[in-house]
Backbone as a printed PyTorch tensor [residue, N CA C, xyz], in Angstrom:
tensor([[[  37.2860, -107.4060,  -42.8480],
         [  38.0680, -107.5600,  -43.8680],
         [  38.2700, -108.9050,  -44.6060]],

        [[  39.0110, -108.7380,  -45.7830],
         [  38.6770, -110.0480,  -46.8000],
         [  40.0340, -110.3060,  -47.1250]],

        [[  39.8640, -111.8800,  -46.9150],
         [  41.1700, -112.5440,  -46.8030],
         [  41.2930, -113.3250,  -48.0860]],

        [[  42.4020, -113.0230,  -48.9400],
         [  42.4810, -113.0670,  -50.4140],
         [  42.9920, -114.9480,  -50.5070]],

        [[  42.5140, -115.4450,  -51.3750],
         [  43.0250, -117.0780,  -51.4030],
         [  43.7460, -117.2810,  -52.3580]],

        [[  44.8760, -117.4250,  -52.7740],
         [  45.9500, -117.6920,  -53.7240],
         [  45.2520, -118.8540,  -54.9320]],

        [[  44.9500, -118.5070,  -55.7950],
         [  44.9460, -119.5000,  -56.8620],
         [  45.8320, -119.8040,  -57.7060]],

        [[  46.5690, -121.3090,  -57.6650],
         [  47.7410, -121.2940,  -58.0410],
         [  47.5000, -121.8640,  -59.4910]],

        [[  48.4820, -122.1120,  -60.2440],
         [  48.9100, -122.3780,  -61.2880],
         [  48.3150, -123.6800,  -61.5370]],

        [[  48.5860, -124.5480,  -60.4320],
         [  47.9750, -126.2480,  -60.6970],
         [  46.4190, -125.9720,  -60.4620]],

        [[  45.9660, -125.2790,  -59.6760],
         [  44.6270, -125.3760,  -59.6950],
         [  43.9480, -124.9860,  -60.7390]],

        [[  44.7560, -123.6790,  -61.2640],
         [  44.1280, -123.4110,  -62.6680],
         [  43.9320, -124.2440,  -63.7690]],

        [[  45.3650, -125.3260,  -63.5450],
         [  45.5530, -125.8980,  -64.8530],
         [  44.3370, -126.9000,  -64.5910]],

        [[  44.1470, -127.3680,  -63.2530],
         [  43.2590, -128.5700,  -63.2820],
         [  41.9260, -128.0170,  -63.5680]],

        [[  41.7880, -126.8210,  -63.1900],
         [  40.2160, -126.1270,  -63.4340],
         [  39.7590, -126.3430,  -65.0180]],

        [[  40.7910, -125.9850,  -65.8270],
         [  40.7610, -125.9320,  -67.1980],
         [  40.6500, -127.1800,  -68.1540]],

        [[  41.2110, -127.9520,  -67.0760],
         [  41.4060, -129.5790,  -67.8230],
         [  39.8550, -130.4000,  -67.4010]],

        [[  39.0930, -129.5610,  -66.4570],
         [  37.7980, -130.6320,  -66.1860],
         [  37.3450, -129.4920,  -67.1380]],

        [[  37.1970, -128.1990,  -67.2460],
         [  36.3920, -127.3130,  -68.3790],
         [  36.5610, -128.3690,  -69.7910]],

        [[  37.7900, -128.2350,  -69.8610],
         [  37.7160, -128.8850,  -71.3420],
         [  36.8800, -130.4650,  -71.6040]],

        [[  37.2810, -131.2410,  -70.5300],
         [  36.8140, -132.6070,  -70.7210],
         [  35.3480, -132.0180,  -70.6130]],

        [[  34.8360, -131.1900,  -70.1550],
         [  33.5140, -131.2590,  -70.0590],
         [  32.6660, -130.8390,  -71.5760]],

        [[  33.6920, -130.2100,  -71.9450],
         [  33.6020, -129.1300,  -73.4310],
         [  33.5490, -130.2680,  -74.4730]],

        [[  34.7260, -131.3600,  -74.2870],
         [  34.7810, -132.8000,  -75.2960],
         [  33.9200, -133.6160,  -75.0100]],

        [[  33.0910, -133.7070,  -74.1430],
         [  31.7390, -134.7870,  -74.2510],
         [  30.8600, -134.5230,  -74.8500]],

        [[  30.3130, -135.0830,  -75.9220],
         [  29.3350, -134.6500,  -76.4890],
         [  28.1680, -135.8940,  -76.9060]],

        [[  27.0290, -135.6130,  -76.7120],
         [  26.1620, -136.3240,  -77.0190],
         [  25.0960, -136.5010,  -78.2910]],

        [[  25.0960, -137.4130,  -79.0800],
         [  24.6160, -137.3810,  -80.4790],
         [  23.0780, -138.4800,  -80.6970]],

        [[  22.2080, -138.3990,  -81.6210],
         [  21.4140, -139.3130,  -81.7400],
         [  21.0100, -138.6460,  -82.9620]],

        [[  20.5050, -139.9530,  -83.6200],
         [  19.9610, -140.0400,  -84.7930],
         [  18.3540, -139.9430,  -84.8160]],

        [[  17.7150, -140.3140,  -83.2560],
         [  16.5440, -140.1950,  -83.2700],
         [  15.5360, -138.5790,  -82.8100]],

        [[  16.3570, -138.0530,  -82.4260],
         [  16.0430, -136.6400,  -81.6240],
         [  17.1550, -135.7080,  -81.9690]],

        [[  16.4280, -134.2860,  -82.2340],
         [  17.7710, -132.9890,  -82.1720],
         [  17.2490, -131.9660,  -81.4900]],

        [[  18.2660, -131.6450,  -81.0050],
         [  18.1680, -130.4130,  -79.7860],
         [  17.1810, -129.3400,  -80.2180]],

        [[  16.3950, -129.2900,  -79.5590],
         [  15.0530, -128.2000,  -79.7410],
         [  13.8060, -128.6980,  -80.3930]],

        [[  13.7770, -129.6800,  -81.1550],
         [  12.8750, -130.3990,  -82.0690],
         [  12.1660, -130.7880,  -81.5150]],

        [[  10.7550, -131.3520,  -81.9220],
         [   9.9950, -132.3080,  -81.7880],
         [  10.1070, -133.6970,  -81.9500]],

        [[   9.6720, -134.4250,  -80.7470],
         [  10.1120, -135.6520,  -80.7970],
         [   8.8250, -136.3680,  -81.7180]],

        [[   9.5320, -137.5580,  -82.2700],
         [   8.7180, -138.1120,  -83.4140],
         [   7.8640, -138.8820,  -83.0080]],

        [[   6.6330, -139.5680,  -83.3490],
         [   5.9320, -140.6490,  -82.5120],
         [   6.4740, -141.6520,  -82.1490]],

        [[   7.7380, -141.9720,  -82.4530],
         [   8.4210, -143.3040,  -82.2240],
         [   8.4270, -143.6830,  -80.6400]],

        [[   9.0360, -141.8740,  -80.0830],
         [   9.4080, -142.0620,  -79.1370],
         [   8.1570, -141.4120,  -78.1620]],

        [[   6.9140, -141.4010,  -78.3520],
         [   5.9500, -141.1760,  -77.6450],
         [   5.3880, -142.3380,  -77.0920]],

        [[   5.0370, -142.2740,  -75.5250],
         [   4.2500, -143.4380,  -74.9980],
         [   3.1990, -143.8710,  -75.5030]],

        [[   2.9950, -145.3690,  -75.3140],
         [   1.3120, -145.6280,  -75.8680],
         [   0.6820, -145.8460,  -74.4020]],

        [[  -0.1990, -145.2710,  -74.2260],
         [  -0.8440, -145.5130,  -72.8940],
         [  -1.5380, -143.9320,  -72.4540]],

        [[  -1.9460, -143.9320,  -71.4880],
         [  -2.4350, -142.2260,  -70.7580],
         [  -2.9330, -141.5850,  -71.8440]],

        [[  -3.4200, -142.0600,  -72.8470],
         [  -4.2150, -140.9670,  -74.1870],
         [  -3.1990, -141.1180,  -74.9470]],

        [[  -1.9160, -141.1700,  -75.1550],
         [  -0.8470, -141.1100,  -75.9900],
         [  -0.6550, -142.6060,  -76.7890]],

        [[  -0.5500, -142.4020,  -77.9820],
         [  -0.5470, -143.1670,  -79.0010],
         [   0.9640, -143.2840,  -79.7730]],

        [[   1.8950, -143.6530,  -79.0160],
         [   3.2170, -143.6610,  -79.9000],
         [   3.8970, -145.0000,  -79.6280]],

        [[   4.7330, -145.2790,  -80.3840],
         [   5.7160, -146.3940,  -80.4200],
         [   6.2220, -146.7240,  -79.3070]],

        [[   6.4890, -145.8240,  -78.2960],
         [   7.3010, -146.1750,  -77.0240],
         [   8.8250, -146.6030,  -77.0120]],

        [[   9.3410, -146.4590,  -78.3970],
         [  11.0180, -146.5970,  -78.7680],
         [  11.8700, -145.8190,  -77.9530]],

        [[  12.6810, -146.3640,  -77.3840],
         [  13.6530, -145.6070,  -76.9910],
         [  14.5420, -144.9940,  -77.7550]],

        [[  15.2040, -143.8310,  -77.8480],
         [  16.0250, -143.3130,  -78.7500],
         [  17.3720, -143.6270,  -78.9680]],

        [[  18.4920, -143.8360,  -80.1600],
         [  19.4270, -144.0300,  -80.5260],
         [  20.1030, -142.9060,  -79.9610]],

        [[  21.1000, -143.1170,  -79.0890],
         [  22.1800, -141.9150,  -78.9800],
         [  23.7420, -142.7070,  -78.9160]],

        [[  24.2250, -141.6990,  -78.6680],
         [  25.7560, -141.9590,  -79.1660],
         [  26.9810, -140.8340,  -78.4790]],

        [[  27.6550, -141.7110,  -77.7140],
         [  28.6530, -140.2840,  -76.8790],
         [  29.9490, -140.6420,  -77.3860]],

        [[  30.9000, -139.4990,  -77.1450],
         [  32.0880, -139.4440,  -77.6120],
         [  33.0620, -138.1220,  -76.5680]],

        [[  34.1320, -138.3690,  -76.4460],
         [  35.1410, -137.6070,  -75.4890],
         [  34.5440, -137.4510,  -74.1090]],

        [[  34.4710, -138.7380,  -73.5560],
         [  34.4190, -138.5840,  -72.3050],
         [  35.8040, -138.5940,  -71.3730]],

        [[  35.6750, -137.9190,  -70.2990],
         [  36.9500, -137.6460,  -69.8360],
         [  37.9770, -138.9050,  -69.3670]],

        [[  38.7690, -138.7430,  -68.9460],
         [  39.6410, -139.5520,  -68.1580],
         [  39.1630, -139.8220,  -66.9540]],

        [[  39.4460, -140.9450,  -66.7190],
         [  38.6390, -141.8070,  -65.4000],
         [  37.2380, -141.8660,  -65.4550]],

        [[  36.8790, -141.9320,  -66.7370],
         [  35.5090, -142.6760,  -66.6370],
         [  35.1630, -144.2010,  -66.6360]],

        [[  34.1680, -144.8750,  -65.8950],
         [  34.7220, -146.3200,  -65.5090],
         [  33.0670, -147.0360,  -65.8210]],

        [[  32.0890, -145.8170,  -65.7950],
         [  31.1650, -146.4410,  -66.7600],
         [  30.0810, -144.9600,  -66.7360]],

        [[  28.8190, -145.6480,  -67.4980],
         [  27.9930, -144.1980,  -67.8960],
         [  26.7870, -144.8790,  -67.2710]],

        [[  25.8840, -143.4740,  -67.5620],
         [  24.5310, -143.4700,  -66.8700],
         [  23.5850, -142.5890,  -68.1470]],

        [[  22.4990, -142.9830,  -68.4840],
         [  21.3960, -142.3710,  -69.5600],
         [  20.5180, -142.1120,  -68.4900]],

        [[  19.9350, -141.0110,  -68.8380],
         [  18.3390, -140.5080,  -67.9670],
         [  17.8710, -139.7260,  -69.3630]],

        [[  16.6670, -139.9570,  -68.9150],
         [  15.5590, -138.8010,  -69.6540],
         [  14.6590, -138.1070,  -68.6030]],

        [[  14.3890, -137.0530,  -68.6040],
         [  13.7410, -136.4800,  -67.6760],
         [  12.9540, -135.1320,  -68.5430]],

        [[  11.5200, -135.1320,  -67.6630],
         [  10.4920, -134.0590,  -68.2110],
         [  10.6400, -133.2020,  -66.9220]],

        [[  11.0390, -131.8470,  -66.9160],
         [  10.9510, -131.1650,  -65.7860],
         [   9.8650, -130.4510,  -65.5900]],

        [[   8.7010, -130.6200,  -67.1770],
         [   7.6410, -129.7500,  -66.9390],
         [   6.5420, -130.3560,  -66.5560]],

        [[   6.6100, -131.5350,  -65.8950],
         [   5.4290, -132.4320,  -65.7810],
         [   4.9590, -131.4700,  -64.4520]],

        [[   3.5630, -131.5830,  -64.6310],
         [   2.8300, -130.9470,  -63.4220],
         [   2.5700, -132.1390,  -61.8980]],

        [[   4.0350, -132.4970,  -61.8130],
         [   4.1260, -133.6070,  -60.3960],
         [   4.9830, -132.9520,  -59.3020]],

        [[   5.4590, -131.4970,  -59.5190],
         [   6.0010, -131.0540,  -58.3170],
         [   7.6350, -131.2230,  -58.4260]],

        [[   7.7120, -132.7260,  -58.8730],
         [   8.9830, -132.9460,  -59.1270],
         [   9.5360, -133.5810,  -60.1830]],

        [[   8.7060, -133.0510,  -61.2320],
         [   8.9910, -133.5170,  -62.7510],
         [   8.8200, -134.7030,  -63.1820]],

        [[   9.1360, -135.7990,  -64.1150],
         [   8.6450, -136.9150,  -64.7980],
         [   9.8830, -137.6650,  -65.1110]],

        [[  10.4290, -138.8520,  -64.4790],
         [  11.4920, -139.7260,  -64.9430],
         [  11.0690, -140.6100,  -66.2000]],

        [[  11.6010, -140.5840,  -67.1000],
         [  10.8000, -141.1060,  -68.5860],
         [  12.0030, -142.3500,  -68.5450]],

        [[  13.2280, -142.1290,  -67.9960],
         [  14.3500, -143.4680,  -68.5870],
         [  15.6200, -143.4020,  -67.2620]],

        [[  15.7170, -144.2810,  -66.7480],
         [  16.9050, -144.2720,  -66.1840],
         [  17.8560, -145.3040,  -66.2300]],

        [[  18.8860, -145.3730,  -66.9040],
         [  19.9890, -146.7350,  -66.7790],
         [  21.2610, -146.5040,  -66.3430]],

        [[  21.5340, -147.3250,  -65.5510],
         [  23.0150, -147.3110,  -65.2460],
         [  23.9050, -148.1490,  -65.2780]],

        [[  24.8800, -148.1230,  -64.7010],
         [  25.9470, -149.1540,  -65.1130],
         [  26.2670, -150.0200,  -66.4190]],

        [[  26.3010, -148.7800,  -67.3760],
         [  26.6860, -149.1490,  -68.7850],
         [  28.4490, -148.9210,  -68.5590]],

        [[  29.1660, -150.0650,  -69.1580],
         [  30.4540, -150.2290,  -69.3780],
         [  30.7000, -149.4440,  -69.7960]],

        [[  32.2460, -148.8110,  -69.2500],
         [  32.6780, -147.4270,  -69.8510],
         [  32.8410, -147.8880,  -71.4950]],

        [[  32.8110, -149.2120,  -72.0600],
         [  33.2560, -149.6860,  -73.3380],
         [  32.7000, -149.4340,  -74.4100]],

        [[  31.0890, -148.8970,  -74.0500],
         [  29.9700, -148.5090,  -74.5420],
         [  29.8040, -147.1290,  -74.7530]],

        [[  29.7160, -147.0590,  -75.9410],
         [  29.6940, -145.4760,  -76.1970],
         [  28.4350, -145.1140,  -77.1270]],

        [[  27.2850, -145.8940,  -77.1070],
         [  25.9970, -146.0120,  -78.2380],
         [  24.9750, -146.7040,  -77.3420]],

        [[  23.6460, -146.2610,  -77.9060],
         [  22.6060, -147.4290,  -77.5940],
         [  21.7590, -147.5050,  -78.8650]],

        [[  21.4440, -148.4500,  -79.4910],
         [  20.3260, -148.6760,  -80.2250],
         [  18.9810, -148.0380,  -80.2980]],

        [[  18.1300, -147.6500,  -81.2440],
         [  17.1280, -147.0570,  -81.2050],
         [  16.3010, -148.3520,  -81.0060]],

        [[  15.5650, -148.1780,  -80.0680],
         [  14.4030, -149.7010,  -79.6440],
         [  15.1690, -150.4010,  -78.3870]],

        [[  16.5010, -150.0660,  -78.1840],
         [  17.2390, -150.9480,  -77.5180],
         [  16.6390, -151.1960,  -75.8090]],

        [[  16.1690, -150.2800,  -75.4310],
         [  15.2700, -150.7070,  -73.7690],
         [  14.3290, -151.9280,  -74.2510]],

        [[  14.6890, -152.7420,  -73.0910],
         [  14.4060, -153.8850,  -72.9020],
         [  14.3520, -154.5140,  -73.6900]],

        [[  15.0420, -154.6110,  -74.7740],
         [  15.3310, -155.5520,  -75.8000],
         [  16.9660, -156.2510,  -75.2840]],

        [[  17.3400, -157.5830,  -75.8680],
         [  18.3780, -158.3550,  -75.9000],
         [  19.4590, -157.2860,  -76.2320]],

        [[  19.2520, -156.0180,  -76.9150],
         [  20.5140, -155.6220,  -77.4590],
         [  21.2670, -154.4100,  -76.6940]],

        [[  20.2090, -154.2870,  -75.4980],
         [  20.7610, -153.2070,  -74.2570],
         [  22.0410, -154.0530,  -73.9480]],

        [[  23.1840, -153.1970,  -73.5600],
         [  24.6070, -153.8980,  -73.0840],
         [  24.1740, -154.7320,  -71.9570]],

        [[  24.5750, -155.6590,  -71.8810],
         [  24.2550, -156.9040,  -70.7760],
         [  24.2480, -156.5570,  -69.2880]],

        [[  25.4690, -155.3300,  -68.9870],
         [  26.0660, -154.9320,  -67.8160],
         [  25.0800, -153.9390,  -67.1190]],

        [[  24.3200, -153.4000,  -68.0130],
         [  23.3380, -152.2030,  -68.2740],
         [  22.0330, -152.7990,  -67.3470]],

        [[  21.6870, -151.5760,  -66.1330],
         [  20.4520, -151.9460,  -65.4660],
         [  19.6420, -150.7340,  -65.7910]],

        [[  18.2400, -151.1400,  -66.0560],
         [  17.1220, -150.1280,  -66.4410],
         [  16.2520, -150.1600,  -65.2520]],

        [[  16.2590, -148.9030,  -64.7860],
         [  15.4750, -148.7580,  -63.5400],
         [  14.1030, -148.2030,  -63.8060]],

        [[  12.9080, -148.3570,  -62.8450],
         [  11.5800, -148.2400,  -63.1280],
         [  11.4910, -147.0230,  -63.3060]],

        [[  10.7510, -146.4090,  -64.4240],
         [  10.4040, -145.1190,  -64.7440],
         [   9.0940, -144.8030,  -63.9950]],

        [[   8.5770, -143.1850,  -64.2690],
         [   7.5500, -142.8110,  -63.2740],
         [   6.3510, -143.6500,  -63.8580]],

        [[   6.0480, -144.1250,  -65.1610],
         [   5.0810, -144.8270,  -65.1710],
         [   4.7880, -146.0250,  -64.6450]],

        [[   5.7170, -146.3460,  -63.8860],
         [   5.7950, -147.6720,  -63.1420],
         [   6.2660, -148.9420,  -63.8200]],

        [[   7.0410, -148.7690,  -65.0220],
         [   7.4860, -149.9280,  -65.8730],
         [   8.9900, -149.7280,  -65.9430]],

        [[   9.5750, -150.9320,  -66.0960],
         [  11.2520, -150.8280,  -66.0500],
         [  11.2900, -150.6540,  -67.4920]],

        [[  12.3460, -149.6510,  -67.5990],
         [  13.0400, -149.3340,  -69.0020],
         [  12.5630, -147.8850,  -69.3780]],

        [[  12.5810, -147.8430,  -70.8730],
         [  11.9730, -146.2470,  -71.6220],
         [  10.4870, -146.1860,  -71.2660]],

        [[  10.0680, -145.1450,  -71.1340],
         [   8.6460, -144.6150,  -70.9350],
         [   8.6830, -143.2910,  -72.2290]],

        [[   8.4110, -143.2790,  -73.1450],
         [   8.2540, -142.4610,  -74.1710],
         [   7.0970, -141.1240,  -73.6850]],

        [[   7.5840, -140.1000,  -74.0800],
         [   6.6730, -138.6470,  -74.0650],
         [   5.0360, -138.6350,  -74.5060]],

        [[   4.3900, -137.9430,  -73.0560],
         [   3.2030, -138.1710,  -73.2830],
         [   2.6240, -136.8380,  -72.0560]],

        [[   2.8640, -135.9500,  -72.7150],
         [   2.5070, -134.4330,  -71.8840],
         [   0.6880, -134.4750,  -71.9230]],

        [[   0.1610, -133.2180,  -71.0120],
         [  -1.2800, -133.5640,  -71.0610],
         [  -1.4040, -132.8690,  -72.3180]],

        [[  -2.6100, -132.9250,  -73.0750],
         [  -3.0230, -132.1550,  -74.3400],
         [  -2.8480, -130.7370,  -74.0300]],

        [[  -2.4680, -130.0430,  -74.9480],
         [  -2.2380, -128.7530,  -74.9820],
         [  -0.9810, -127.9180,  -74.8260]],

        [[  -0.4210, -128.9200,  -74.0130],
         [   0.9030, -128.6860,  -73.2780],
         [   2.7090, -129.0710,  -73.6310]],

        [[   3.1760, -127.9300,  -74.1090],
         [   4.4830, -128.1990,  -74.7490],
         [   5.5910, -128.5570,  -73.5200]],

        [[   6.1760, -129.7930,  -73.6890],
         [   7.0010, -130.3090,  -72.8180],
         [   8.4770, -130.4240,  -73.0400]],

        [[   9.7310, -130.2060,  -72.1150],
         [  10.7620, -130.8410,  -72.6120],
         [  11.3330, -131.7780,  -72.2350]],

        [[  12.0970, -132.9100,  -72.8270],
         [  12.8340, -134.0940,  -72.2520],
         [  13.9310, -134.1510,  -72.8770]],

        [[  14.8160, -134.2530,  -71.4160],
         [  16.1020, -133.9020,  -71.0360],
         [  16.7980, -135.3990,  -71.3430]],

        [[  17.7840, -135.4510,  -72.1800],
         [  18.2180, -136.9530,  -72.7310],
         [  19.3980, -136.6850,  -72.1850]],

        [[  19.9460, -137.4950,  -71.0250],
         [  21.5560, -137.0280,  -71.1480],
         [  22.5330, -137.6450,  -70.5960]],

        [[  23.5340, -137.9700,  -70.9290],
         [  24.5080, -139.0350,  -70.4940],
         [  25.2260, -138.7550,  -69.7450]],

        [[  25.9250, -139.4530,  -68.1100],
         [  26.8000, -139.0310,  -67.2740],
         [  28.0120, -140.0680,  -67.8940]],

        [[  28.9670, -139.5650,  -67.5580],
         [  30.2260, -139.8770,  -67.3820],
         [  30.3950, -139.9740,  -66.0200]],

        [[  30.5580, -141.3030,  -65.6260],
         [  30.6400, -142.0020,  -64.1600],
         [  32.2700, -142.1550,  -63.2730]],

        [[  32.4430, -141.6910,  -62.4050],
         [  33.9660, -142.0790,  -61.2330],
         [  33.8670, -143.8530,  -61.1990]],

        [[  32.7140, -144.4610,  -61.5150],
         [  32.7060, -145.5170,  -60.5290],
         [  32.0900, -146.8480,  -61.6320]],

        [[  32.8470, -147.6870,  -61.4900],
         [  32.2850, -149.1120,  -62.5570],
         [  30.6440, -149.4800,  -62.1460]],

        [[  30.5290, -149.4010,  -60.9840],
         [  29.0120, -149.5040,  -61.0130],
         [  28.5960, -149.2550,  -59.2670]],

        [[  27.0820, -148.0130,  -59.7210],
         [  26.6640, -147.7470,  -58.6090],
         [  25.8940, -148.7730,  -57.9120]],

        [[  26.1270, -148.5730,  -56.0680],
         [  25.7550, -149.9040,  -55.7560],
         [  24.3730, -148.9660,  -55.2130]],

        [[  23.1190, -149.8680,  -55.9190],
         [  21.7800, -149.2040,  -55.7400],
         [  20.9830, -150.4310,  -55.1110]],

        [[  19.6340, -150.0040,  -54.2190],
         [  18.9410, -150.9140,  -53.8430],
         [  18.1090, -151.7710,  -55.2130]],

        [[  17.6080, -152.9370,  -54.6890],
         [  16.5550, -153.6860,  -55.6610],
         [  15.7090, -152.8470,  -56.9150]],

        [[  15.3270, -151.9340,  -56.0140],
         [  14.0470, -151.0190,  -56.7340],
         [  14.0400, -149.6260,  -56.0030]],

        [[  15.2330, -149.3020,  -56.6280],
         [  15.6270, -147.5880,  -56.2270],
         [  14.6250, -146.6340,  -56.8950]],

        [[  14.3950, -145.9230,  -55.9750],
         [  13.5950, -144.5780,  -56.3910],
         [  14.5280, -143.8400,  -57.5590]],

        [[  13.6250, -143.0080,  -58.3100],
         [  14.5180, -142.1010,  -59.5150],
         [  14.9850, -141.4550,  -58.8650]],

        [[  14.6640, -140.4830,  -57.6560],
         [  15.2840, -139.7010,  -57.1380],
         [  16.5630, -140.0000,  -56.3090]],

        [[  16.6080, -141.1610,  -55.6740],
         [  17.9000, -141.7600,  -55.0260],
         [  19.0410, -142.2000,  -56.5510]],

        [[  18.2490, -142.6500,  -57.5080],
         [  18.9870, -143.1580,  -58.3420],
         [  20.0890, -141.9440,  -59.3720]],

        [[  19.0770, -140.7630,  -59.4870],
         [  19.7460, -139.4210,  -59.2950],
         [  20.7610, -138.6240,  -58.6110]],

        [[  20.3640, -138.8860,  -57.1670],
         [  21.4270, -138.5660,  -56.3690],
         [  22.6470, -139.0700,  -56.7720]],

        [[  22.7720, -140.6740,  -56.7690],
         [  23.9460, -141.6740,  -56.7800],
         [  24.5850, -141.2390,  -58.6380]],

        [[  23.8990, -140.8030,  -59.4760],
         [  24.2380, -140.5880,  -60.6770],
         [  25.1650, -139.0310,  -60.3730]],

        [[  24.2220, -138.3830,  -59.8460],
         [  25.4050, -136.9110,  -59.5660],
         [  26.4400, -136.8190,  -58.8230]],

        [[  26.4930, -137.4730,  -57.9780],
         [  27.1750, -137.9350,  -56.7670],
         [  28.3780, -138.2100,  -57.4240]],

        [[  28.3810, -139.1370,  -58.6130],
         [  29.4670, -139.9920,  -59.4710],
         [  29.9070, -139.4090,  -60.5790]],

        [[  29.4360, -138.0540,  -61.1320],
         [  29.4720, -137.8920,  -62.2370],
         [  30.8560, -136.8260,  -62.5260]],

        [[  31.5630, -137.4140,  -63.6690],
         [  32.6770, -136.6440,  -64.0780],
         [  32.2290, -135.5980,  -64.7690]],

        [[  31.6640, -135.6850,  -66.0830],
         [  31.1180, -134.9610,  -66.8500],
         [  29.8100, -135.5420,  -67.6640]],

        [[  28.4560, -134.5500,  -68.5690],
         [  27.4570, -134.8150,  -68.8250],
         [  27.1110, -134.0630,  -69.8540]],

        [[  26.3190, -135.0380,  -71.0220],
         [  26.2380, -134.0610,  -72.1430],
         [  24.8520, -134.2020,  -72.5260]],

        [[  23.9740, -133.4740,  -73.0660],
         [  22.5390, -133.6530,  -73.2560],
         [  21.9720, -133.3930,  -74.3920]],

        [[  20.6470, -133.6600,  -74.9540],
         [  20.0430, -133.0090,  -76.1050],
         [  18.5550, -132.8050,  -75.3200]],

        [[  18.0520, -131.6730,  -75.6790],
         [  16.6450, -131.4090,  -75.1330],
         [  15.8060, -131.4180,  -76.0880]],

        [[  14.8450, -132.1060,  -76.1400],
         [  13.6230, -131.9240,  -77.2590],
         [  12.1960, -131.5630,  -76.7290]],

        [[  11.4070, -131.2990,  -77.5510],
         [  10.1050, -130.9790,  -77.1020],
         [   9.0270, -131.9080,  -77.4370]],

        [[   7.8570, -132.0920,  -76.6350],
         [   6.7520, -132.4380,  -77.7590],
         [   5.4390, -132.1620,  -77.0830]],

        [[   4.4410, -131.8730,  -77.6720],
         [   3.3010, -131.4960,  -77.1460],
         [   2.4440, -132.3550,  -78.2330]],

        [[   0.6880, -132.4950,  -77.6710],
         [  -0.1170, -133.1260,  -78.3680],
         [  -1.4990, -132.0270,  -78.2230]]])
C-alpha cells in the first residue's frame, strides 16, 4: 500500500524559489564559450603542450540569497585517470567579488581572501588544458555560490576533499563547458 505525502503550498513555493534562483545564477566569460575550443592562452605549458597557461576571465551574476562566498572549479571529466583531472580550485572568494580577470591565478589581482588549491599537475593555481594527443576533452568551468563565508580545509587539501566541501555548501552553481584537442 502506498502512502501519499502532501506537497504543501509552502513546500512548492520554496522549491520554485530555489529553482528560480538556480536559473538566475549565470556564468559568463570573455575567454571561453560554451562548446567551443579553448584558445592556446588557456592551454598548459608542459606535458607536451605549448600554451600560455593563463586562467580565464570569468564573471557571474544572479547569485541566490544567502550566498556568503564563491568557489570556482575547472575540471576535465574525460582525463584517463578514472577520476578526471582538476585544473583549478579556488575557494573562499568573498561574496562581494563577482568576477576574476584573465590571468588572475597566482597574481596580485586574485582576490586577497581567495585560496587557490593545488591542481592535479601538482602546482597551486590554474593548470591549463593538455589532453593526450588525438583526444577531445571537455573542460567544465563552474562557479559555486556557497552558504558559508569560508570553507574550513586543511593546509593542503585534496581536490576530492575540496570538491566534497564545496558540494556540501553549494546553494547554486553555473558553468561553461569548453573543449580542447591537440
